[in-house]
C-alpha positions as CSV (number, residue, x, y, z in Angstrom):
1,M,-10.6,-36.5,11.5
2,D,-12.0,-38.6,8.2
3,S,-10.1,-41.2,6.7
4,S,-8.5,-39.3,4.0
5,S,-7.1,-36.5,6.3
6,L,-6.0,-38.9,8.9
7,I,-4.1,-40.7,6.5
8,E,-2.5,-37.7,4.7
9,K,-1.4,-36.5,8.6
10,V,0.3,-39.7,9.4
11,E,2.4,-39.8,6.2
12,G,3.1,-36.3,6.9
13,L,4.1,-36.9,10.5
14,T,6.0,-40.2,9.1
15,K,7.6,-38.6,6.2
16,E,7.0,-41.8,4.3
17,E,4.1,-44.0,2.4
18,F,2.8,-46.7,4.4
19,D,0.8,-49.7,4.2
20,V,-2.7,-48.3,4.8
21,L,-4.7,-51.3,5.3
22,H,-1.9,-52.2,7.9
23,F,-2.4,-48.6,9.5
24,L,-6.1,-49.4,9.5
25,D,-5.9,-52.9,11.3
26,V,-3.7,-51.3,14.2
27,I,-5.7,-48.3,14.6
28,T,-9.2,-50.6,14.8
29,F,-7.4,-52.8,17.4
30,A,-6.7,-50.2,19.1
31,S,-9.9,-48.4,19.1
32,D,-11.7,-51.5,20.4
33,Y,-9.1,-52.0,23.0
34,Y,-9.1,-48.6,24.8
35,E,-12.7,-48.0,23.9
36,Q,-12.2,-44.3,23.8
37,V,-12.2,-43.9,20.1
38,S,-14.6,-45.7,17.4
39,L,-13.0,-46.3,13.5
40,N,-15.8,-46.2,10.7
41,Y,-15.9,-45.9,6.9
42,T,-16.7,-42.2,7.6
43,G,-13.2,-41.8,10.1
44,L,-12.0,-41.9,13.4
45,K,-14.5,-40.5,16.1
46,D,-14.2,-39.6,19.9
47,H,-17.0,-41.2,21.8
48,R,-17.7,-38.3,23.0
49,V,-18.4,-36.6,19.6
50,F,-22.6,-36.9,18.7
51,D,-22.6,-35.4,15.4
52,Q,-19.4,-36.5,13.7
53,K,-20.9,-35.3,10.0
54,K,-21.5,-31.7,11.9
55,L,-17.9,-31.5,12.9
56,I,-16.4,-32.6,10.1
57,E,-17.8,-29.3,8.3
58,E,-16.9,-27.2,11.0
59,H,-13.3,-28.3,10.1
60,K,-14.3,-28.1,5.8
61,M,-15.6,-24.2,7.2
62,R,-12.0,-23.9,8.5
63,A,-9.9,-25.1,5.5
64,S,-7.1,-22.7,5.7
65,L,-6.4,-23.7,9.6
66,D,-4.5,-26.8,9.6
67,Y,-5.1,-29.8,12.5
68,Y,-2.9,-28.6,15.4
69,S,0.7,-30.7,15.3
70,F,1.0,-32.2,19.0
71,T,4.9,-33.6,19.6
72,K,6.3,-36.6,20.5
73,A,5.7,-35.7,24.1
74,Q,2.1,-34.8,23.9
75,L,1.5,-38.2,22.3
76,L,3.1,-40.5,24.4
77,A,1.5,-38.4,27.7
78,A,-2.0,-38.5,26.2
79,G,-1.3,-42.5,25.5
80,Q,-1.0,-42.6,29.6
81,P,-4.2,-44.6,31.0
82,D,-6.9,-42.4,32.1
83,Y,-5.2,-39.4,31.1
84,V,-6.8,-36.2,31.6
85,E,-4.9,-32.8,29.6
86,K,-4.2,-30.2,32.2
87,N,-2.9,-27.1,30.3
88,H,-1.8,-23.8,32.7
89,A,-5.1,-23.0,32.8
90,M,-6.5,-25.7,33.8
91,K,-3.6,-26.2,36.7
92,D,-4.6,-23.0,38.3
93,L,-8.2,-23.4,38.2
94,L,-7.5,-26.7,40.4
95,D,-4.9,-25.7,42.3
96,F,-7.5,-23.0,42.9
97,L,-10.3,-25.5,43.9
98,K,-7.5,-27.6,46.1
99,Y,-6.1,-24.8,48.2
100,Y,-10.1,-23.7,49.3
101,Y,-11.4,-27.2,49.2
102,E,-10.4,-30.5,50.2
103,M,-9.9,-32.3,47.1
104,N,-8.1,-35.4,46.1
105,N,-6.4,-35.8,43.1
106,E,-9.4,-38.3,41.5
107,N,-11.7,-35.7,42.3
108,L,-9.4,-33.3,40.7
109,D,-8.9,-35.3,37.4
110,E,-12.9,-35.5,37.1
111,I,-13.5,-32.1,37.0
112,A,-11.0,-31.6,34.5
113,W,-12.3,-33.9,32.4
114,Q,-15.5,-33.2,32.2
115,L,-15.0,-29.6,31.7
116,V,-13.1,-30.0,28.9
117,T,-15.9,-32.3,27.8
118,M,-17.9,-29.4,28.5
119,I,-16.6,-27.0,26.4
120,N,-16.1,-28.9,23.6
121,K,-19.9,-29.9,23.6
122,D,-20.2,-26.0,23.6
123,A,-21.9,-26.0,27.2
124,Q,-21.9,-22.4,28.1
125,P,-19.7,-20.5,30.5
126,A,-22.7,-20.4,33.5
127,M,-22.9,-24.5,32.9
128,A,-19.6,-25.0,33.6
129,I,-20.0,-22.6,36.9
130,Q,-23.2,-24.4,37.8
131,Y,-21.1,-27.9,37.7
132,L,-18.9,-26.4,39.7
133,Q,-21.1,-26.0,42.5
134,S,-21.8,-29.6,42.9
135,W,-18.5,-29.7,44.1
136,I,-18.3,-27.0,46.1
137,E,-19.9,-24.0,48.1
138,I,-19.3,-20.6,46.5
139,P,-18.7,-18.5,50.0
140,S,-19.3,-14.8,48.1
141,M,-19.6,-12.9,44.8
142,D,-16.0,-12.2,45.2
143,F,-15.0,-15.5,45.4
144,L,-17.7,-16.2,42.1
145,Q,-15.8,-13.7,40.4
146,E,-12.1,-14.9,40.9
147,L,-13.7,-18.3,40.1
148,T,-15.5,-17.0,37.1
149,G,-12.1,-15.6,35.6
150,K,-10.3,-18.8,35.9
151,V,-13.0,-21.1,34.0
152,M,-13.0,-18.3,31.4
153,N,-9.3,-18.9,31.0
154,V,-9.5,-22.7,31.1
155,Y,-12.2,-21.8,28.4
156,N,-9.8,-20.0,26.1
157,N,-7.2,-22.3,26.5
158,T,-9.0,-25.9,25.9
159,R,-8.0,-27.7,22.2
160,L,-11.4,-27.8,20.4
161,W,-12.6,-30.0,18.1
162,V,-14.0,-27.5,16.0
163,L,-10.8,-25.6,15.7
164,K,-8.8,-28.8,15.3
165,G,-7.0,-28.8,18.3
166,H,-6.3,-25.4,18.5
167,T,-7.1,-23.2,21.2
168,P,-9.8,-20.0,20.5
169,H,-6.4,-18.4,22.0
170,E,-3.9,-19.7,19.4
171,V,-6.5,-19.1,16.9
172,S,-6.9,-15.3,18.1
173,Q,-3.2,-15.1,18.1
174,I,-2.6,-16.2,14.5
175,G,-5.1,-13.8,13.0
176,Q,-7.8,-16.5,12.7
177,K,-11.8,-15.0,12.8
178,Q,-13.5,-17.9,13.5
179,L,-13.7,-17.8,17.2
180,Q,-12.3,-15.4,19.4
181,P,-11.3,-16.0,23.1
182,L,-14.3,-15.4,25.6
183,A,-15.0,-11.9,26.8
184,K,-14.4,-12.3,31.2
185,V,-18.0,-11.4,32.1
186,A,-20.2,-12.2,35.3
187,F,-22.6,-14.6,35.4
188,P,-26.2,-14.7,37.2
189,I,-25.3,-17.2,39.2
190,A,-26.3,-16.4,43.3
191,A,-23.7,-17.5,45.4
192,K,-24.4,-19.3,48.5
193,A,-23.7,-17.5,51.7
194,G,-21.7,-19.5,54.5
195,K,-17.9,-20.8,54.6
196,V,-15.9,-22.9,52.4
197,V,-16.5,-26.2,53.8
198,P,-15.1,-29.8,52.8
199,M,-15.7,-31.7,49.5
200,S,-17.2,-34.9,52.1
201,N,-20.3,-32.6,52.4
202,Y,-21.4,-32.5,48.6
203,T,-22.0,-35.2,46.3
204,K,-21.3,-35.5,42.6
205,T,-24.1,-35.5,40.1
206,G,-26.5,-37.9,40.1
207,R,-26.3,-40.8,37.6
208,N,-30.5,-40.1,36.7
209,N,-30.1,-36.4,36.8
210,P,-29.7,-34.5,33.5
211,C,-25.8,-34.1,32.6
212,P,-24.3,-30.6,33.3
213,C,-23.0,-30.4,29.8
214,G,-26.5,-29.6,29.0
215,S,-26.9,-32.1,26.1
216,G,-30.8,-33.1,27.8
217,K,-29.7,-36.6,28.6
218,K,-29.2,-38.4,31.7
219,H,-26.0,-37.9,33.3
220,K,-25.6,-41.5,33.2
221,N,-26.2,-41.8,29.2
222,C,-23.9,-38.9,28.4
223,C,-20.6,-37.7,30.0
224,L,-20.8,-40.3,32.7
225,K,-20.3,-43.1,29.9
């Protein structure tokens, strides 16, 4: 978000004018402390955003679409350490994985964080399925189809940077035409033959392997950060 939009949004939420310099001091301190966002002359930026100017241009193209208004409860939840957004679609996918595989909450949190990041970096759904295959073995085509449907639901209900915090489903509901929900399609990914097996037999994407988000960078220099 650019600086003027940020200040305008805060004034709208607080319903009063405020000391801009003091506000920027607080935001700068928080940025340095949590190392999740950075504040510079152009505005506030999530560390996962590679091309900040392009994203702001995307926002300007959707001038009629206001930034999503988070509730106080949502903001307090997001302020918790190691917070990972889990909407109903994400919870459904994680419950599905936990039911069939031996995964602990730490594994599921990492998967959720990676998927949200990949989706916001415009990774194709097939890439998300490929990422999940680094964690699990897919026993059949029927299983793959069910998994794909749940992944597509996550795509359509993930809050996107380019949509100012709205989800594709929300945008379609309010009549916006910039981005429609993705259709449920099958992906040309061959399922491995075999039984569902424990997570302990699988490894995560290696630090020096290509990042699953499709950026072309090594995993350690991209999403692993």
